[in-house]
C-alpha positions in Angstrom: 22.1 -13.4 -79.8 22.4 -9.6 -80.5 19.9 -9.2 -83.4 19.1 -5.8 -84.8 18.4 -2.9 -82.4 14.8 -1.7 -82.2 14.1 2.0 -82.9 10.4 2.4 -81.9 9.0 4.3 -79.0 9.9 3.0 -75.5 7.5 0.6 -73.9 6.7 1.0 -70.2 4.6 -1.6 -68.4 4.7 -1.3 -64.6 7.9 -0.4 -62.9 11.3 -0.2 -64.6 13.2 -3.5 -64.7 16.4 -3.5 -62.6 19.5 -5.0 -64.1 19.8 -8.7 -63.4 16.5 -9.0 -61.6 14.1 -11.2 -63.5 10.8 -9.5 -64.2 7.7 -11.3 -63.0 6.0 -13.7 -65.3 2.9 -11.5 -65.3 5.0 -8.5 -66.5 6.5 -10.6 -69.2 3.1 -11.8 -70.3 1.9 -8.3 -70.6 5.0 -7.4 -72.7 4.6 -10.2 -75.2 0.8 -9.6 -75.4 1.5 -6.0 -76.2 4.0 -6.9 -78.9 2.2 -9.8 -80.4 0.4 -7.6 -83.0 3.8 -6.8 -84.4 4.6 -10.5 -84.9 6.6 -11.1 -81.7 6.4 -14.8 -80.9 9.0 -15.0 -78.2 10.8 -12.6 -75.8 14.0 -13.3 -74.0 15.3 -11.5 -70.9 19.1 -11.5 -70.8 19.8 -9.7 -67.5 20.7 -6.4 -69.1 18.5 -6.3 -72.2 15.7 -7.9 -74.1 15.8 -10.0 -77.3 12.6 -10.2 -79.3 11.9 -13.0 -81.8 9.6 -11.9 -84.6 7.7 -14.0 -87.1 8.4 -12.8 -90.7 9.9 -9.3 -89.9 9.7 -6.7 -92.6 11.0 -3.3 -93.4 8.7 -1.7 -90.8 9.6 -4.0 -87.9 12.6 -2.0 -86.6 10.6 1.2 -86.5 7.6 -0.2 -84.6 9.3 -2.4 -81.9 10.3 -0.5 -78.8 13.9 0.5 -78.4 13.6 0.1 -74.6 11.3 -2.1 -72.5 10.9 -1.0 -68.9 14.2 0.8 -69.2 16.2 -2.0 -70.8 17.3 -1.8 -74.4 15.8 -4.3 -76.9 16.8 -5.9 -80.1 15.1 -8.4 -82.4 15.8 -11.3 -84.8 13.6 -13.6 -86.9 11.6 -16.3 -85.1 13.0 -19.5 -86.6 12.4 -22.5 -84.5 13.2 -25.9 -86.0 10.9 -28.9 -85.7 10.9 -30.6 -82.3 13.5 -33.3 -82.2 11.6 -36.5 -82.1 12.6 -37.6 -85.6 14.7 -40.7 -86.2 18.2 -39.6 -85.6 20.1 -38.6 -88.7 23.4 -40.1 -87.6 24.8 -42.1 -84.7 27.3 -40.1 -82.6 30.7 -41.5 -83.5 32.0 -41.4 -79.9 29.2 -43.6 -78.4 28.8 -47.3 -78.2 25.2 -48.0 -78.7 23.8 -50.4 -76.1 20.8 -52.5 -77.3 20.2 -54.2 -74.0 16.6 -54.5 -72.8 16.6 -52.8 -69.4 12.9 -53.6 -68.6 11.6 -53.6 -65.9 14.2 -51.1 -64.4 13.9 -47.8 -66.3 14.9 -44.3 -65.4 15.2 -40.7 -66.7 16.9 -40.7 -70.1 15.5 -43.9 -71.6 14.2 -44.2 -75.1 10.4 -44.2 -75.5 8.3 -44.1 -78.7 4.7 -44.2 -80.0 5.8 -46.8 -82.4 7.1 -44.3 -84.9 9.5 -41.6 -83.6 11.7 -41.9 -80.6 11.8 -39.3 -77.8 13.3 -39.6 -74.3 11.7 -40.3 -70.9 11.8 -37.7 -68.2 11.3 -37.9 -64.4 8.9 -40.0 -62.2 6.0 -37.8 -61.1 3.4 -38.1 -58.3 0.4 -35.9 -57.6 -0.6 -34.6 -54.3 -4.2 -35.2 -55.4 -3.9 -38.8 -56.4 -0.8 -40.7 -55.2 -2.2 -44.1 -56.5 -1.2 -43.4 -60.1 2.3 -43.6 -61.3 3.6 -41.2 -63.9 6.7 -40.0 -65.7 7.1 -37.0 -68.0 7.3 -37.3 -71.7 7.5 -34.8 -74.6 4.0 -34.0 -75.8 4.9 -33.7 -79.5 6.0 -37.4 -79.4 2.5 -38.7 -78.5 -1.1 -37.8 -78.9 -3.1 -38.1 -75.7 -4.2 -41.7 -75.2 -1.4 -43.1 -77.3 0.6 -46.1 -76.0 4.0 -45.3 -74.7 6.5 -48.0 -75.7 10.0 -48.9 -74.5 11.5 -49.9 -77.9 13.2 -53.0 -76.6 13.0 -55.9 -77.0 12.7 -55.8 -80.8 10.8 -55.9 -83.1 7.9 -54.2 -81.4 9.2 -53.3 -77.9 7.0 -53.3 -74.8 4.0 -51.1 -73.9 4.8 -49.5 -70.5 2.1 -46.8 -70.3 -0.3 -44.4 -72.0 0.0 -40.6 -72.7 -2.5 -39.4 -70.1 -2.1 -35.7 -69.2 -1.0 -32.9 -71.5 -0.1 -29.4 -70.1 -1.2 -27.2 -73.0 1.4 -26.0 -75.4 4.3 -26.4 -72.9 5.3 -29.7 -74.6 5.2 -31.4 -71.2 2.9 -34.5 -70.9 2.6 -37.3 -68.4 2.8 -41.0 -69.2 0.6 -43.0 -66.8 2.4 -46.3 -66.1 0.2 -49.3 -66.9 2.9 -52.0 -66.7 2.8 -53.3 -63.1 6.2 -54.8 -63.5 7.8 -51.4 -64.4 10.1 -49.9 -61.8 10.8 -46.3 -62.7 13.7 -44.7 -60.9 14.5 -41.1 -60.2 18.2 -41.9 -60.8 20.2 -40.5 -63.6 23.8 -41.2 -64.4 26.9 -39.1 -64.5 29.6 -41.4 -65.8 32.4 -42.2 -63.4 31.4 -39.5 -61.0 28.5 -41.7 -59.7 24.8 -41.4 -59.9 22.5 -38.4 -59.3 19.1 -38.8 -57.8 16.6 -36.3 -59.2 14.8 -34.8 -56.2 12.8 -31.6 -57.0 11.1 -29.6 -59.7 12.2 -26.0 -59.7 10.2 -23.0 -61.1 11.7 -20.9 -63.8 12.0 -17.8 -61.5 14.4 -19.7 -59.3 16.9 -20.3 -62.1 19.5 -17.8 -63.0 21.5 -16.8 -66.0 24.9 -18.5 -65.9 23.7 -21.6 -64.1 25.3 -24.9 -65.2 22.8 -27.7 -66.0 23.4 -31.2 -67.2 21.7 -33.3 -69.9 22.0 -37.1 -70.1 20.2 -38.7 -73.0 20.6 -41.8 -75.2 21.8 -39.6 -78.0 24.5 -37.5 -76.2 25.7 -39.2 -73.1 26.4 -36.7 -70.3 26.7 -33.1 -71.4 26.7 -29.7 -69.7 25.0 -26.4 -70.7 24.8 -22.8 -69.4 21.6 -20.9 -69.0 21.8 -17.8 -71.1 18.3 -16.4 -71.4 14.9 -16.5 -69.6 12.3 -16.9 -72.4 8.6 -16.6 -72.8 6.8 -18.0 -75.9 3.4 -17.3 -77.3 2.5 -20.8 -78.5 0.5 -20.8 -80.6 -0.2 -17.0 -80.9 -3.8 -16.0 -80.0 -4.7 -19.6 -79.0 -8.0 -20.3 -77.4 -6.6 -21.4 -74.0 -5.2 -18.5 -72.1 -4.0 -20.6 -69.3 -1.3 -22.3 -71.4 -0.9 -19.7 -74.1 2.4 -18.5 -72.5 5.3 -21.0 -72.1 8.1 -20.1 -69.8 11.4 -21.5 -70.8 15.1 -21.2 -70.4 17.6 -21.0 -73.3 20.5 -23.2 -72.6 23.8 -23.1 -74.5 25.4 -26.5 -74.6 29.1 -27.3 -74.8 30.3 -27.2 -78.4 31.6 -30.8 -78.2 28.2 -32.3 -77.5 27.6 -34.6 -80.4 24.4 -34.6 -82.3 21.8 -33.8 -79.7 19.4 -32.7 -82.4 17.3 -35.9 -82.9 15.4 -37.7 -80.2 16.5 -35.9 -77.0 13.2 -34.2 -76.4 11.9 -34.9 -72.9 15.2 -35.3 -71.2 15.4 -33.4 -67.9 18.0 -30.7 -67.4 19.3 -30.9 -63.8 22.0 -29.5 -61.5 24.5 -31.4 -59.4 22.0 -31.5 -56.5 19.3 -33.3 -58.5 17.0 -30.3 -59.0 15.2 -30.3 -62.4 14.9 -26.9 -64.0 13.6 -27.8 -67.5 13.1 -30.4 -70.2 15.0 -30.5 -73.5 13.0 -29.4 -76.5 14.2 -27.3 -79.4 17.8 -27.2 -80.6 19.1 -24.6 -83.0 20.8 -25.8 -86.1 22.8 -22.6 -86.7 25.9 -23.7 -84.8 25.1 -21.9 -81.6 24.1 -25.1 -79.7 21.2 -23.4 -78.0 18.1 -25.2 -76.8 14.7 -23.7 -75.8 13.7 -25.7 -72.8 10.2 -25.5 -71.2 10.3 -25.2 -67.4 8.2 -27.4 -65.1 6.0 -24.6 -63.7 2.8 -26.1 -65.1 3.5 -29.3 -63.3 4.3 -27.6 -60.0 1.2 -25.4 -60.2 -1.0 -28.5 -60.9 0.3 -30.2 -57.7 2.9 -32.5 -59.2 6.4 -33.2 -58.0 9.2 -35.8 -58.5 8.1 -39.0 -56.9 9.8 -39.2 -53.5 9.3 -42.9 -52.8 11.1 -44.5 -55.8 10.0 -48.0 -56.8 13.5 -48.8 -57.6 16.4 -48.6 -55.2 19.6 -47.4 -56.8 21.7 -50.3 -58.2 24.7 -48.0 -58.4 27.1 -48.6 -55.5 30.5 -47.8 -57.0 32.0 -45.9 -59.9 32.7 -49.1 -61.7 29.1 -50.3 -61.3 27.9 -46.9 -62.5 29.9 -47.2 -65.7 28.5 -50.7 -66.4 24.9 -49.4 -65.9 25.4 -46.0 -67.5 25.4 -47.5 -71.0 21.6 -47.7 -70.3 21.6 -44.0 -71.3 22.5 -44.9 -74.9 20.2 -47.9 -75.3 
């Protein structure tokens, strides 16, 4: 996470950045826009310093990138993002018992979904203040082209069509599946092993998260895991794209526990939430260098467009005791 220290002239945009006070999104947009001609694709604010991620750095990179940005020191490292993790998993986690039960019509956050080829993971139920008649849940954009059928892969061999990829939020990798299966009951519940169920209640903007916050991930490939927010990031994806509105993707970098088994394939789309049911981001990238760090887009585009977690769930919780929770929790590894 340290990288190489930059040696170029200081960069000052607006007022100096106080330690541990997150600069505004507009300020960070100006910073990455200013540095984009030098190959900077991503910037990370770490509370006391900046980390720049540079595409194809060369011998001149160190000398041109600013040694301080708004008063905080900066370093850089190569921009090396792996492919999004919607590929067929490379191995089955040895500690998990795979459950092939068909849970339709009762689905929830953390269920497998697919376009018929590569699996990703379902997110949270969403409603719009502008049109409450349509039912949605979040999905990872890279798993579906807009208009594609969204399939729950059970029962075999073809699974069941439950919706269609309907709304895409630019390059944030957040899309919405519009539920077309009238029988489908999509719950805002997730599961937390023997500690009981957690109801996901609110989407939270990136600015309301903080470094050091503990978040949870519950997916069909990992079971329940915990992570710590280490960086506030901003990506330029793709650089110099035609749509300024979604050119900049706010995210948080989350470092997961080292014992979390193989979260690299298929987990994209899973919500990251706290113990109170607040959703701060959705799992996307995962580094393969041993650091267990994920680059997770925040739900700001959803919030700004008038969406929130559906308050009136169509499925009442079936979890009434820790023993019942354990029997249903295997759903998360279906």
